[in-house]
N, C-alpha and C positions, 0 to 999 in steps of 0.2 A: 177230684180229691188229690192233695199231694200226698207221697209216699209219709212224709214227716208226718201230717194230719194223721193218717190211719196208724202210724206206729204210737203215735201220742193216746189215742184213743184206748190201742189193746193195752196198754201199759197201765192206763189210769183203770182199765176195767179189771184188770188184775190186781189191785190193790182192795177190790171187795173180798179176797180169798183169805186174807189177815184174819178177819172174824173166825171163820170155822178152823182156820189153823191154831190160832191163839186159844179156842175153845179146846180143843184137842191136846195142845200140849199142857193148857190148865189139868183136863182131867185126867192126864198121865201123871203130872207131877203131883198132884192131890191126890191121886189114889196111892201114889207110893209113898206120901207122905202122913196118908191116914186123915186126910181131909177134903176128900171128893167134891163137896159144896163148894167150898173156899176157893178150891182151885179152879172151879168151873168160872166162879167169877173174877176172879183175878186173871184168868185167861181170856175170858170175854173183854174185860176194860182193856186189856194189852193188846187186844186184836182190832178194838176200835180205835186206839191211840196210834195204831201203826198205819191202821188205813186214813187216819186224819195225816198223818205226816207224809205218808205216800200221795194222798192227794195235794196236798200243800205243797210238793215239790214238784209233782207235775203239772202244776197252775192253773186246776180246776176249781179252787175256792179263792 
């Protein structure tokens, strides 16, 4: 395998980290503002959106 292919795979795999990151950020903001559940759902949606954008950018979809 070429070095470029391995680098592309590792970048693509990292895109899955956007979901838990979005959950934690949403949880923190929601807790601070008094809406924990709403913050979690917003964070989850933002994480999925960020993951989709990252995967589109790296050419896997």
